[in-house]
C-alpha positions in Angstrom: 0.0 0.0 0.0 1.5 3.3 -1.0 1.8 6.1 1.6 0.7 9.6 0.9 3.9 11.4 1.8 6.0 9.6 -0.8 7.4 12.0 -3.4 5.7 12.3 -6.7 7.8 12.5 -9.9 5.0 13.5 -12.2 5.5 16.7 -14.1 2.9 19.1 -12.9 2.3 22.9 -12.9 0.9 22.5 -9.4 4.0 20.7 -8.0 5.2 23.9 -6.2 1.8 25.0 -4.8 2.3 26.4 -1.3 0.0 27.4 1.5 0.3 31.1 2.7 -1.4 31.7 6.0 -2.7 35.3 6.6 -1.1 37.6 9.0 -2.9 38.1 12.3 -4.2 41.5 11.1 -5.8 39.8 8.1 -7.4 37.0 10.2 -10.5 37.1 12.4 -9.4 37.2 16.0 -11.7 36.8 19.1 -14.3 34.6 17.4 -16.0 32.3 20.0 -16.0 29.2 17.8 -18.5 26.6 18.8 -17.0 23.7 20.8 -19.6 21.2 19.3 -18.2 17.8 18.5 -20.4 17.6 15.4 -18.3 16.7 12.3 -19.4 19.8 10.3 -17.2 22.7 9.1 -19.1 25.3 11.2 -18.1 27.9 8.7 -19.2 29.1 5.2 -17.7 31.9 3.1 -18.6 33.9 0.0 -17.0 37.0 -1.6 -19.1 39.3 0.6 -19.4 37.5 4.0 -17.9 35.0 6.4 -20.3 33.0 8.6 -19.0 31.1 11.7 -21.1 29.0 14.2 -20.4 30.4 17.7 -20.8 29.3 21.3 -24.1 30.6 22.7 -25.8 30.0 26.0 -29.5 29.1 25.9 -29.8 28.8 22.1 -27.9 28.7 18.9 -26.2 31.5 16.9 -23.7 32.3 14.3 -21.6 35.3 13.4 -21.8 37.0 9.9 -18.8 39.2 9.3 -18.1 41.3 6.1 -15.2 39.5 4.4 -13.0 42.5 4.8 -13.9 42.9 8.5 -10.5 41.4 9.7 -8.6 41.9 12.9 -10.1 41.8 16.4 -13.8 41.0 16.4 -15.8 42.9 19.1 -17.1 40.3 21.7 -20.4 42.1 21.5 -20.7 41.9 17.7 -24.3 41.2 16.7 -25.2 37.7 15.8 -27.8 35.7 13.9 -29.5 34.1 16.9 -33.0 32.9 16.0 -32.5 29.2 16.8 -33.5 27.8 20.2 -30.9 25.0 19.9 -27.3 24.8 18.8 -26.7 25.6 15.2 -25.1 22.6 13.4 -24.6 23.8 9.8 -24.6 27.0 7.8 -24.4 27.4 4.0 -24.5 30.5 1.8 -26.9 30.4 -1.2 -24.5 30.0 -4.2 -26.7 32.3 -6.3 -27.4 35.0 -3.7 -24.5 36.3 -1.5 -27.0 37.9 0.9 -29.0 34.7 1.6 -27.8 32.0 4.1 -29.4 28.8 5.4 -28.9 27.3 8.9 -30.0 24.2 10.6 -30.1 23.3 14.3 -30.7 20.9 17.1 -34.1 22.6 17.5 -35.3 20.5 14.5 -35.7 23.5 12.2 -34.1 24.9 9.0 -34.1 28.7 8.7 -33.4 30.9 5.7 -32.0 34.4 6.5 -31.6 37.6 4.5 -28.4 39.4 5.4 -28.4 43.2 4.9 -25.9 44.6 2.4 -24.1 46.5 5.2 -23.9 43.3 7.3 -25.5 42.4 10.6 -25.8 45.6 12.6 -27.9 44.3 15.4 -28.9 40.8 16.6 -30.9 39.2 13.8 -33.7 37.0 15.2 -36.3 37.2 12.4 -35.6 34.7 9.6 -37.2 35.0 6.2 -38.6 31.5 6.6 -38.6 28.8 9.3 -39.4 25.3 8.3 -40.6 22.7 10.8 -41.0 19.0 9.9 -38.0 17.1 11.2 -38.6 15.4 14.5 -35.0 15.3 15.5 -32.0 17.6 15.1 -31.1 18.7 11.6 -27.5 18.0 11.0 -26.8 19.0 7.4 -27.9 21.3 4.6 -26.8 21.6 1.0 -27.8 23.9 -1.8 -28.4 22.5 -5.2 -25.5 23.5 -7.5 -27.5 24.6 -10.6 -31.1 25.2 -9.7 -32.1 28.3 -7.8 -33.8 28.2 -4.3 -33.4 24.4 -3.9 -32.0 23.1 -0.6 -31.7 19.7 0.9 -31.6 19.0 4.6 -30.7 15.8 6.5 -31.7 15.0 10.1 -31.4 12.3 12.7 -35.0 11.2 12.0 -33.7 9.4 8.9 -35.3 12.0 6.5 -33.7 14.0 3.8 -36.0 16.9 3.0 -36.2 19.1 -0.1 -37.0 22.8 0.2 -38.2 24.6 -2.9 -38.6 28.3 -3.6 -42.3 28.4 -4.3 -45.2 28.3 -2.0 -46.8 24.9 -3.0 -45.9 21.3 -2.2 -44.4 19.2 -5.1 -44.9 15.4 -5.1 -41.7 13.5 -4.8 -41.4 9.7 -4.8 -40.1 8.3 -1.5 -37.4 5.7 -0.7 -38.1 2.6 1.4 -34.7 2.6 2.9 -34.1 4.7 6.1 -30.6 5.9 6.6 -29.1 8.4 9.0 -27.1 10.6 6.6 -23.7 12.0 7.6 -22.9 13.8 4.3 -24.8 15.2 1.3 -22.9 15.9 -1.9 -24.4 16.7 -5.3 -22.6 16.0 -8.6 -21.9 19.0 -10.9 -25.3 19.2 -12.5 -27.3 18.1 -9.4 -28.8 15.0 -11.0 -27.2 12.6 -8.5 -26.6 12.7 -4.8 -23.8 10.9 -2.9 -24.3 10.2 0.8 -22.5 8.5 3.6 -24.5 7.1 6.4 -24.5 5.6 9.9 -23.6 2.2 8.5 -20.4 3.8 7.0 -21.4 2.9 3.4 -21.4 5.1 0.3 -24.7 5.5 -1.5 -25.6 7.2 -4.8 -29.2 8.4 -4.9 -31.5 10.0 -7.4 -32.3 13.2 -5.5 -35.7 13.7 -7.3 -37.1 10.3 -6.2 -34.9 9.3 -3.3 -34.2 6.0 -5.1 -30.9 4.4 -4.1 -28.9 3.5 -7.3 -25.7 2.2 -5.8 -24.4 1.0 -2.4 -20.8 0.3 -1.5 -19.5 -2.7 0.4 -18.3 -2.0 4.0 -15.8 -4.9 4.0 -12.6 -2.9 3.4 -13.6 0.7 3.8 -15.8 2.5 6.4 -16.7 5.8 4.8 -17.3 9.0 6.7 -17.1 11.7 4.0 -17.8 11.6 0.2 -17.6 13.9 -2.8 -18.0 13.8 -6.6 -14.8 14.3 -8.6 -16.2 16.6 -11.2 -14.9 16.1 -14.8 -13.2 12.8 -14.0 -16.4 10.7 -13.4 -15.3 9.4 -10.0 -16.4 9.5 -6.4 -13.9 10.0 -3.6 -14.6 9.0 0.0 -12.5 9.3 3.2 -12.9 7.0 6.2 -11.0 4.2 7.8 -9.7 0.8 7.0 -10.4 -2.4 9.0 -7.1 -1.7 10.8 -8.4 1.9 11.7 -6.0 3.7 9.4 -7.4 6.8 7.8 -8.0 6.1 4.2 -9.0 7.6 0.9 -10.8 5.6 -1.7 -11.8 6.3 -5.4 -15.0 4.8 -6.8 -16.8 4.5 -10.2 -20.1 6.2 -9.3 -22.0 3.7 -11.6 -20.5 0.7 -9.9 -19.7 0.8 -6.1 -19.1 -2.9 -5.9 -15.3 -2.5 -5.8 -13.0 0.5 -5.3 -10.9 1.8 -8.1 -8.2 2.9 -5.7 -7.4 2.7 -2.0 -4.7 4.4 0.0 -4.0 4.3 3.7 -2.7 7.6 5.1 -2.0 7.4 8.9 -3.3 6.1 12.2 -4.8 9.4 13.4 -8.4 9.4 14.7 -9.7 12.8 13.4 -12.2 12.8 10.5 -10.7 13.6 7.1 -12.4 16.4 5.3 -11.9 16.3 1.5 -12.1 19.3 -0.8 -11.9 19.1 -4.5 -11.2 21.9 -7.1 -12.5 20.7 -10.5 -10.7 23.6 -12.3 -7.2 22.4 -11.3 -8.1 18.7 -10.5 -6.5 19.3 -7.1 -7.7 17.4 -4.0 -7.1 18.8 -0.4 -7.4 16.6 2.7 -7.7 18.3 6.1 -8.1 16.3 9.2 -10.2 17.5 12.1 -7.8 18.2 14.9 -4.8 18.2 12.6 -2.6 21.1 11.8 -1.7 20.0 8.3 -3.5 20.0 4.9 -2.3 17.5 2.3 -2.9 18.2 -1.4 -2.9 15.9 -4.4 -3.5 16.1 -8.2 -6.1 13.7 -9.7 -6.3 12.2 -13.2 -8.2 9.6 -15.2 -5.1 7.5 -15.6 -3.8 5.0 -13.0 -2.8 5.4 -10.2 -5.4 8.3 -10.5 -4.0 10.2 -7.5 -0.5 11.9 -7.1 0.7 13.4 -3.8 2.0 17.0 -4.3 2.8 18.3 -0.8 1.3 19.4 2.5 0.9 22.6 4.4 1.8 22.3 8.1 0.7 24.4 11.1 1.3 23.9 14.8 -2.4 25.0 15.5 -5.1 22.3 15.0 -8.2 23.1 12.9 -11.7 22.3 14.1 -13.3 23.0 10.8 -12.8 24.8 7.5 -14.7 27.1 5.2 -13.9 27.5 1.5 -14.1 30.7 -0.6 -15.8 30.2 -4.0 -13.5 30.6 -7.0 -15.0 34.0 -7.9 -13.8 35.4 -4.6 -10.1 34.5 -5.0 -7.2 36.9 -5.7 -6.3 35.9 -9.3 -3.6 38.5 -9.5 -1.7 36.6 -6.7 -2.2 33.3 -8.5 -4.4 32.1 -5.6 -6.1 28.9 -6.7 -7.9 28.0 -3.4 -8.6 29.6 -0.1 -9.5 28.0 3.2 -10.8 29.6 6.4 -9.3 27.5 9.2 -11.2 27.5 12.5 -8.6 27.4 15.3 -10.8 27.0 18.4 -8.0 27.0 21.0 -7.1 30.6 19.8 -10.7 31.8 19.0 -9.2 32.5 15.6 -10.3 32.1 12.0 -7.2 32.0 9.8 -7.4 32.5 6.0 -5.0 30.2 4.2 -4.3 30.9 0.5 -3.0 28.2 -1.8 -0.7 29.9 -4.2 0.9 28.8 -7.5 4.3 30.6 -7.8 4.6 32.4 -11.1 7.2 34.9 -12.3 4.6 37.2 -13.8 2.0 36.8 -11.2 0.4 40.2 -12.0 -0.7 39.0 -15.5 -3.9 36.9 -15.7 -2.9 33.2 -15.8 -5.3 31.5 -18.3 -4.1 28.0 -17.5 -4.7 28.4 -13.8 -8.1 30.0 -14.0 -10.3 28.4 -16.7 -14.0 29.1 -16.9 -15.6 28.2 -13.6 -19.0 27.8 -12.0 -20.4 31.3 -11.4 -23.2 32.8 -9.2 -26.0 32.5 -11.8 -28.5 29.6 -11.6 -28.9 27.5 -14.7 -32.6 26.8 -14.1 -35.5 27.2 -11.7 -36.4 24.7 -9.0 -39.5 23.8 -11.0 -37.5 22.9 -14.1 -35.2 20.7 -12.1 -38.2 18.9 -10.5 -39.6 18.3 -13.9 -36.5 16.4 -14.9 -34.3 19.1 -16.6 -30.5 18.7 -16.0 -28.2 21.6 -16.8 -24.5 22.1 -16.2 -23.5 25.2 -14.1 -23.4 28.6 -15.8 -19.7 29.3 -16.2 -18.0 32.6 -15.7 -14.5 33.9 -16.5 -12.3 35.0 -13.6 -10.4 37.4 -15.9 -11.2 41.0 -14.6 -13.6 42.9 -16.8 -14.8 39.8 -18.7 -18.5 39.0 -19.1 -19.8 35.7 -20.4 -23.2 35.2 -22.1 -25.6 32.8 -20.3 -25.7 29.6 -22.5 -29.4 29.2 -21.4 -31.0 32.3 -22.8 -34.3 33.3 -21.1 -37.5 33.8 -23.0 -39.1 37.3 -22.8 -41.8 35.8 -20.5 -39.1 34.4 -18.2 -37.3 37.8 -18.0 -40.5 39.4 -16.9 -41.0 36.8 -14.3 -37.4 37.2 -13.0 -38.0 41.0 -12.6 -41.2 40.3 -10.7 -39.5 37.8 -8.4 -36.6 40.1 -7.8 -39.0 42.7 -6.6 -40.6 40.2 -4.3 -37.3 38.8 -3.0 -38.0 39.4 0.6 -41.5 38.0 0.4 -40.5 34.7 -1.2 -41.7 31.7 0.7 -40.6 28.1 0.7 -42.3 24.7 0.6 -40.7 21.5 1.7 -41.1 17.9 0.7 -39.6 14.8 2.4 -37.7 12.7 -0.1 -36.8 9.8 2.2 -38.8 7.9 4.7 -41.9 5.6 4.4 -44.4 8.3 3.8 -44.5 11.6 1.9 -44.5 14.2 4.6 -45.0 17.9 3.9 -42.9 20.2 6.2 -44.8 23.1 7.7 -43.6 26.7 7.0 -43.8 28.9 10.0 -44.4 32.6 9.6 -41.9 34.6 11.6 
């Protein structure tokens, strides 16, 4: 079994990528990071804001900071604090930088509108509160191409679908009840990969809840999973029968046997995988570790090549990731983490840099067209069976790209109406797993 720290002799333009931690002045100091043992990142970022789940007595809250609000954070800084239980996950809407979803131990999912100027006073009134789960809601995930479509997973064995219109939509249910640890869409949102309490990987049809593939648990106990966009593979992290931390590559159409397995080390922390489809780079960060390993993936055996690792003496509790459109392309920054360092109450930005002699010039090979902040379709189109790839954008300053899915005049008029009614938009929810079709109830704030 090959070990991850063995040198790679492949010729790669990412061979010399290095991690550049921010200075203390450019970090976020004094953030009371939640001490929860839940295996979530507790952090979400976009080009406008950084959201971090915080410790809170008698309820649940999270901080929303303008992305440039660096340095010391006021202990009395206003928070988003409408949940009555601990917040377990937060995710920014990929198509609206001022909309964020949160889920909590109080069994609810809330959708929040964040003012352009940021949170100036404690925000307790959500745009929408959805009640339907009977146990704590652990995970939420926005659809990657359809607007206003969100999945949530709870400890009541249900995965629920939230849609951005005020009427229920019939969704076929699954007969198999699973307690889901991870939700991860493929690039066009037509498939959903999950890992569950039984430590197996499953591929589901998210429209019907039907399970298409299930992995064996004989040689690999999976904890996290993601799609490797463009390479038609799945990657999971977990542990081997000998309790070594492990990464495994799968064919998403056949989970009977892994394509590749590699043992990493004997540490106990959960391995969080992050994948960049633009560079085909994989980053592995262990909870409680101070290091982040990175690799380059390909379609040719052995599929995965170790590049290097970024080391720190301070362990990370979780990590947020900046979308590609928020990176500093002039500095050849190809990825950016926000490391939650709980022992220091610190959120540390960590930039992954490709060294180039002429770094001021736009590097076309490092920054190809990438998924942007425009939805490819409506939630209703997706529910009717439409699949569309993400609407791509160029990261070259001053460049505009035409939407490949042109709107009809009627759609344009509808978009204008909806934008005027943005703060009045309501949500409906449908359960997509469980023995019955349960409609979640929307609570007016």
